[in-house]
N, C-alpha and C positions, 0 to 999 in steps of 0.2 A: 468653442469645443465642437468637434465633429460628432454629429448624432448618427448612431448606427442602430437599427432595430435589432432586437435580441437574437432572432433566428439568423439574420445576416451575419451578426457577430460570431455566432457559433459556426456557421458555414465557412467563414473566413478563417477561423481558428483551425478547423479540421483541414481545410485546404492547405494552409501553410505548413502544418506539421506533417501532413501526409506526404508533402513534397520534400520537406527538409529533414524530417526524422522518420523515414518509412519503417525503420526497425527501432522499436522502443520496447525494452524488456526490463525485467526486474534485475537489479544489481546484486541481489542475494544469490548465493551459490547453493544449489541443491540438486539432487538426482531423482527425487521422486516426491509424491505428495506428502508423505510422512516427514521428510526432511524439510519441505517448504513450511509446513505447519510449525515445526519447531523453530525454524529460522525467523519466521514472521513474529512468533510469540516473543522471541528474544529481541527483536528489533524495536519493540515499543520503547520510545524515548531513548533510543540508542542508534548509532550510525550503522549502516549496512557494512561499512568497512570493518568496524569492530566485530560485528556478528560473524563476518566471513573469516576473521582471524581466529574465532573461537570454535566454530562448528566442526572443523575437520577432526579435532581430537574428540569432541562430543559424539560425532557420528561413528567414529572408529570404535568407541567404547560401547555406544548404544546404537547399533546399526538398524534396529527395527523397533516397532512399538512394544513387542514382547520384552525385549531386554530393558527398555526404558521403564516399562510398567513394573518390572521387578527390582528396579534400582532404588536405593535410598535417596532421600532428599539431599543428604550431605554429599553423596557421591556425585550427584549432578551439580550441586553448588560448587564443588572444588573445580569443576571444569568450566564453569561459566562465571566465576566470581569477578572477572574483569569487566563484566557487563552491568549496566544499571539494574538495580533492584534484583540482585541474584537470588536472594532468599525466596522472595515471592515467586519469581519465575521458575526456580527449581521445583518448588511445591506444585505449581500449576502444570509443569511439564510432566511430572510423574503422574499426577491425577489425570491429565489428558490422555496419556498412554494407557492408563488403567481402564478408563472408560472406552477408549478405542478398542481395546482387547475384549472387554466384557460385553459391549453393546454392538460392536461393528466388526467383530472377527478380525480386528487388526487392520481393517481397510478404511482409509480416509473416505468419508462420504462426499459425494459430489452434489450435495444439496445445501443451500444456504441455511435453512432452518436446522437441519441435522448437524451441520458444522458448529453452529452456535450452542449446541448442547454439550460440546466438549469443554471441560474446565479451562479457563484462561483464553478461550476463543470468543472474541466479541464480533460484532458485525463487520468491522473493518478487516480483521484477520480472515474471517470467513469469506468476505468478498475478494480478498487477495488470492486465497486458495482457489476460489471459483474461476477467477480470471486467469491466473498464472498456471495453475496445475491442470485445470480442466478446460481452459480456453473457452469459457462461457462468458457471455456479456455481463459485466459487473463493473461497478464504479466504487472501489474502496476509497474512502475519504480519510486521508491522514492530514497532518498539519500543513504539508506543502499544498495538497489539493485544496484544502479549505481556504488557505490564505491566497493562493494564486488565482483561483477561480473568482474569488470576491474582488481581488485587486484588478483583474482584467475587466470585470463586470459581467462575467458569464453567469454569476449568481447574484441575486439581489435580496438583501435583507435576511439571508440565511444565518441563523444563530446557532445551529447545531450541525454536526456532520450529516445527520440523516436528512435535514432540510437541503443541505448542499447536494447530497447524493440524488435526491428526488429531482432537483432542478436540472442537474447535469444529465441525468438519465432521460428526462423529458425532451431534451434538445439535441443530444448527440446520437447519431445513427448507431443502431445496435452492432453493426459489423465492425465499428471502430471504437466501441465504448471502452473495452478493456485496454486498448492501446492508448486511448486518450487519457486514461488514468496515469500511464507512464509518461505521457507528454507533459502533463501538469507537474508531476513529481520532478522529472528531470529539468524542466524549465525553472521550477522553483529552487532546485538544488544548485544549478549552475549559472543561471542568468537572473531570474527574478528573486534574488536573495531577500530575506526578510528585512534586514537593516539597510543594505545598500544595493538596491536593484540596479543591474547593469543595463539601463535603458538604451545606452548607445550600442549595445550588442544585440538588442532585441529586434526581432523581425515582425512583431505584431503590435508595434506602438500605435498604428493607425486605428486599431480597434480596442486599445487598452484605456479604460476609464482613468486609471491612475496617471498614465502618461499624459492624457489629454488635459486632465485637471492641473497637472504639474506645469504643462506648457502654457496653459491659460494664465 
């Protein structure tokens, strides 16, 4: 098995994706920070494709935080019922909008801690908003990021998303941190699949722990 020290592994990872995937963005469709918060909340345990099919009607009906804050949970539910956990998400969306109106004058905050004060917004969602809406260095850890970073060997022994986040942030340059989040997601979604990784299509097998162990 080829041994690669951890920072060299990270450097090779960044170099490869910087060359082969210079543009890496969220596949969620949104027009402003409010719409992104809603879309990311809906995307929990649901595909971006399904969310993108659902949000146009939702955003047409509730175009801003004020209109969503005044909505009934059932009104929201009817528009998102094709998405996973629609009851809970409808409740959180209305509460999120109400707090956004009462505490933030309807403006989505660009601070990680303040974002997490919004109902239904956890650290991952807050990090996505920081990275995608405000272009600030952040590393949201979803299932793809958690799995792929461990499989490659970028993270070692991380048992929680926060531990994974801390390891990635410690080694990835700030100027590409947010983009690296999308690299890991897209790589996990289209190449490094959970059940059947497409190793023959992967360009980073030389630094991948999973592939090296498989080859051995």
